[in-house]
C-alpha positions, 0 to 999 in steps of 0.5 A: 500500500505504501508503494502504491501511494509513493507511486501515485505521488511520483506520478502526480509530481511528474504531471505538476512538473509538466504543467509548471513548464507549460505555464512558464513557457506560456508566460514568457510568450504573453510577456513578449506580446505585452511588450510589443503592444506597449511599444505600439502605442508609443510608436503611434504617439511618436508619429502623432507628435512628429506630424504636429511639429511638422505642421507647426513648422510648415505653418510658421515658415508659410507665415514668414514667407507670406509676410515677406512677399 
């Protein structure tokens, strides 16, 4: 009876080990995806800022040229 219990415990432990490895692998994948999503919003904000600055510079240059001629 004791051998059977030890055997069952070892089998359960092997299943737990497999589950932990799977969870660790999936966790790393999810972390990589989250980092990618976080960077996307930053890239969009950078593009929006660049467009706004470019528009402002073009407006100022156009105003100056308009006053000169």
